[in-house]
Each structure stands twice: as C-alpha cells, then as structure tokens.
N, C-alpha and C positions, 0 to 999 in steps of 0.2 A: 504494500500500500504506500502511496506517495505521501510526502510530508504535508502537501496541501490537503489531501484527503483526511489525514489525521487532524489537521487544524480545523477542518469543517466539522468533523465529529466532535472535537473538543468544544467548539462554539455551540453545537447543538446540545451537548450535555450541560454546558454552563447555563444556556438559556432555560433548560428544563429545571435546573437547580434554582435559578432565580425565580422562575415561575412558581415553583413549589414553596419557596420561602415567602414570596409575596402573598400567596393564598393562606399560608399558615399564620403570618402576622395579621393579615386581614381578618381571619377568623377570631384570633385572640382579641383584636380591637372591637369587632362587632359584638361578640358574645360577652366580652368584659363590660362594654358600655351598656349593653342590654341588661345584664345581671345587676350591675350597679344601680341602674335606674329602677329596676324592679324592687330592689331593697329599699331605696330612698323614697320612691314616689308611690302614691296610691291614686287610682282613678276615681272620680266622683261624677255623678250626673246632677246638674243644678236643676232643682224642681220648679223654680218660679222666676219671674222677671225682676225680682227685687234688686239684682245686681247689674241690671242693664244700664248703660250700654257696654260695660266692661265684660260681663258674662250674661248670656241670654238663657232663657228657659230651655232645657233640653241639651245644653252644651255639655260635653264631656271635658272635664278639666283634670290636670295633673297637679297633685298637691304633695308637697314635700312633708314627710313625717318630721315634726318638730315638737320640742317641749314648749309648753306655754311660756316659760321664762325667756325664750328666744324671740318672742313676738314683739314688734315695734309698731308705732303709729304708721298708718298707711297700708299695713299688710292686709291682704284678703285671706281670711282664715276659714277653715271648716271646724265647727265646734258642735258639741251636744250638751244641752243644759235642760234639766228637768222642768224648770220654770218656763222654758220656751217650747215645750212639747216633747222633749226627750227624743229628738230625732236630729240627724246631721243637718246643719244649716250653714250657709255661706254668707258672710258679711265682712265689712271692712272695719278695721280697728281705727278709731279716731281719737281715742283717749285711753291713757293707762293710769295706774294707781297714782293718786295725788293730783291729777289734772282736774281743772274746771272747764267743762265743755258747755258752750252756750250758743244759741242761735235765736235771732239773727242780728248782726250788727247793721249799721246804717246802709252799707252796700249790699246787704242780704247774704253776707258770708258767715260761715261757721267760725267760731273763735275757740282757741284752746289756750287757756291761761291768759286770756285777754288778747291773744295774737290772732289776727284774721288769717284764715287758711284759704288759699286759692285752690279749690278742688277741681283740677283740670279733668278729672275722670268723670265728672257729671256731664249729662247731656247739656249742650250749649243752651243757655237761657233758662235752665231749670233752677229753682230756688234751692238753697242749702237745706231748707226745711219748710214745709207748708205751715208748721206751727212753731211758735216760739217756745224755747225750753232752756233750762239751766240744770246741769247735773254735776255733782262732785263725785269723782270716781274713787272708791276706797282702794287702799293698797292691796296689791295682789289680784286686782280685777281689771277688766277691759270694758270700754264703752264702744258699742258696735252699731254701725249704720249701714243700710244698703245704699248702693249708688243711685238707684231710682227712688228718691225720697218721697215721691208722690204715692207709691204703692207699697213700699217696704214696711214690713212689720218688724221693727227692730227695737233698740234700747229705749226709744221714745215711748213705745207702747207700755213699757214696764217701769216708767219713772216713779210710780207710786209704791213700787215694791221695795223690799230691802235691797240696798246697794244702788238704788235709783237707776235700775235698768242695766247695770253692769253684770258681767259674768266672770266667774273665776278663771284665771289663767289655765288652771288644770283642766278646764272644759275643752281647750283647744286640742284638736287631733292633728291638724296639718295646715300648711300655708300654701295657697294656690300660686303656682308659678307660670302656668300656661293653659291655654285652651287647646285641647288635643283634637277635638272634633265638634263641629266643622273646624278646619284649620284656622286658628285665630291668632297664633303666635304667642309670644311671651307677655306676661303681665308684669310690667316693671314696678319698681318701688317709686312712689310719687315723691319727688324732691321737695315738695312743699313742706314736708314735716322734718326735713334734714336739719334745719336750724334749731329745732326744739331739743331740749336735753334728752340724750339717749339716741338721737338721730334716727335713721332708718335701718332696717335689716339689710344684710348683704345678700347679693343675688344667690340663688340656689345653683347646684351643679348641673342642671338640666342641659344647658347649652354645651358644656364640655362633654357630657355623655352622648348627646346627639352628634357632636363633632367626631367622637371616637367611632360611633357606629357608621357614620357616613364615610370616614376614612377607611374603615374596614371593608365596606361594600366596594369602594373604588379599587382597593388592593386585590380583593377577591376576583372581581371582574377583570381587572388588568392582568393579574397573574394567569387567570384561566385563558385569556386571549393570547397572551404573550408566548406561552409554552408552545402551542401548535404552530404559531407564526414563526417562531425561532426555529423549530424543527423543520418546517417546510422550507424556510430560507436556506438552512444548512444542506438539505437534500438537493435543492436546486443548484447550489454552488458546486456540490460534488458531481452532479450530473454534467454541468457545464465543463468542469475541469476534466471529467472523464472523456467527454467528446473532443475537447481540445487535445488531449494526449493521443487519442486514436488518430485524429486528423494529422498530427505531427509525424506520425509513423508513415 
C-alpha cells in the first residue's frame, strides 16, 4: 500500500474518532443540562388570568425550586397557603417583612416604604390598584399581588386577616423563571425594586442549562454528519490516487 493510501486511511480514522468524540461530548452536555434542569425546575400550569400580561391562563411555566428565604421583591412565586384555598397559586412579591406597602400615590403608583414603584410589568394604562390600601408586612412574611390588578384575588382581599394579607415565606415552593408553553421566554427580575434594601434575586440557571442542551444537540448532529462525510472524502481520495497510479503505469 502506498504512503498516500495510508495517509487517506489515517485521515478517515481521525475523522471517525473526532466524530465519535463530538457525539459523546454532545450527549454529556445535552443529558447533563436536561438532568440539571429536571432537578432544579418544576413545571406548573397557571389557572387564571391574575398574572396577565406576564403569564396568561393556561400557560405552562418553569419554576425554580427555592427556599422562601431566597425570595426578593419583584419575584413571581408559586406558593400554597391554607388561608388562600390551600392550592398552588402564582403571584408577584411586592413587599417583604418590615415593609409598608400602600396604594395609590398621586401618580397612581404603588409605594413600598414611601418609595413609588414603576411597575413596568403591568398592562400599559392599568392602575396599580383599583382600591386604595395600606399594609404593614410582618417579619418572615410576603405581600403578594397579581399583575392584573383588576381581577387578581391577592393580598388585598385578605387585608382584614392576621398579617394583613401576607403569607409566610415557608409557603413558597418555587420562583417562576420562564414561560415554557406557549413559548414566552424568560421572566426577568424587575429592576424597579433593585434600589430597595435587599435588592432583587439573581437570575436562575435556566439559560445556562438550555445553552448546554443546545450545544449538545449541535455537537451530536455535527458529529453524526461529520463521520460519514470524512469517511466518504477519504475513500474518494484513495480512489483518485489509485486511478492516478494505474494511469502512470
């Protein structure tokens, strides 16, 4: 066998090895990202329009499993509280322990500790609340409102109860990070609360997990395609070299 033939075979074997390595790494990334997401996130179906326009009735959301102590103002959370019907509900945290939440100031905005909050997640033109209210949030509790303030049954409905409508942090099961279906993208942390003590929570790992899975798919498909192409190219070179050798004789 000629040196050129051996070189062609070597290139073919190298291509096959690279193809296998790409597929193996791709499988690790895809399965690792999927397993990570399955451990960290839970899917929920939103039953009502109370969180519209952020999340609509029937939407499937991905919520990161978190402890209630990790929750900050602005987070959209899934919680269960007996006083609210003892079933999973989705609302937005607007006040934490020690806060005084009130509505509405002269421009119609919600205030937290006297500071007006620009709630950009509300439907344009909607009021921060159709009714005026004031609530002081006890330590260890959260004050929750829906994003559609005209229909949401939230902390405002429970103002006369113990804790003035707030729920314990321990009632929180998860924090919503994205609308999975129909595809609605990530639910970011509203920066309007960033200047208040405690700031806003950090983003969840969902984008990193999705990135790992996407990279895995690319490597798997690329490796699967590259192997046969490299092998075919090596055979084609060998055939051309063989014909050239015969012709030279």
